[in-house]
C-alpha angles and dihedrals in degrees: 000000000000122000118226130203107212144181118207136176130211125218091262092055099260114152121219126186130181148112126277131180109224141147096260143325094284090057090049092051091049092047093053092044092056087058091050097262132122118213112239103168135008138182128190103228090188097065118350102054096074119135093227095054091046091051092050093050091050093048091051088046090058091048089053097247128130108213125219088243091058092049090051091051093045093050094047095048092044089052092051094045093052090047088052090058101264118145114240097249091046090051091050092049092055093045090050088056094050099049121091092199106105094201094046090047091055092048093051091049090051088052091052090054093047091051092049087054092056101264120136121247090243094054090047093051091047087068090068105052095164091061104030107031123195092272091058096041092046094055093048090049090054092047091052093049094045095044091233098103091139091056094044092049088051091054089047095052091051089051093050092047091052089045091053090049094047094047090046091054093048094046091044090056090059097053098079096051091042092053091047092049091048091048091051092050090047095048091044093054090046091053093048094048103037110019103035096057090059092050096043091049088062090052091053092051093052092044095218127166106257126215120241095256093054092049088054092051092048090047092052091047094048091047095050091046093047099043103023093123089051098042094059094053092043091052092048090049091047095051091044091057091040091057090045090052092050088056094059122088095258091044092051092046091049092049092047092053090049093052090048096047103038106097103236098026091051093065096048093041093057093047093049095049092044089050091050093044092050093046096046095043092046091049091049095049093047090056091053102256111150117254099247091051091043090057094048092050092046091051085068094051099058118083101217119083093217092056090047094053092044094054091052090048090048091052090056092050088051088056089057090056101264125136122248095241091048092051089050093063089080087061102045090136093069101026112064115223087250091065094047095046095048091048089051089053091046091052093045095050098036092238097108094138096054092044090050089051092052090045089053093049088050097050092042089056089046089054091046090052092050093047090050091053094041095094091056090049098047095041096074089045090052093046090052091052093046091047094050091048093049090045093051092049092047095049092046092053101036096044092070090043093052093046090050091051091052090052092057 
């Protein structure tokens, strides 16, 4: 059971601080409320008070970014404080004082001012789409209209937490191959710039006829040594424009097509997008967002362009009276039969939200299994590539030496 450090106030203004071991923040707020105190700030000493996490949040705050972790904490705390009896603007004022992120502090203070002027929380958040996307704003709007904002924020916090864990696992799986590839490139450049000139000088002194592969290696070495200071900036500029290109509509479409067609990437891309679709759709429906609107909002949470377009198209079919699983039959290449069948069962039984949550958990587990085994899959491929590179270098260098020895 986690331990929380808290600050609370009584009706007469008395402040109380301390630590308490309870199930969650909601239980802490209820426990303090029974004693005549209202929770004003809380910190999880078991997991969230780590120096490294605090440092990362401060660094991101200085860079003007609001991390997903910060949004998880903000949403959870706001839910607890509203449940404890705080007014929205008072809760936001307290949370603005707590955050070390300069940009987020400014945004929260602006939200306080907007609410005091009569705006809703959702409309204020909509002014900051890079921090609160349509998915977030729509759920808050539903919570405000339905009078169950505390419950909706709790659902939203759980969704954001799962999303953070999901992203971390996928990104973490790519660290190992990324480090290996970077090391290969670094060692290759070092060999070309430092080692190769010493070997080629020997060939020049002996004046031997060099094979084609050796000439290629010498040319690459000479080029890197002669234009090293130009090559690095050119590569940086190239990758900068490549990333900019991939962010355009055509670039996103091309990248989405590649990920869906490349043999190994296709499998994991479908599982990731199905997991994200199911999790987002389930959370929206649980919060009370209508199906058509849920599909449109979910289309913005998936990364792949083809999934995004399909969800918008499916929402249009729903307006015409078709079921979701029937509409998905036109997109059987990206939605596996399991997804369509389970959605069909959910629509027939009226438990679509629960079915989608189970579907999300299934695909998230599938992605987790793939990412855990990714190292064992990539390792042999990397070994083959490294072996081929070393072999090519060895043959290019040893072949002229062998020819030279035969001529003696």
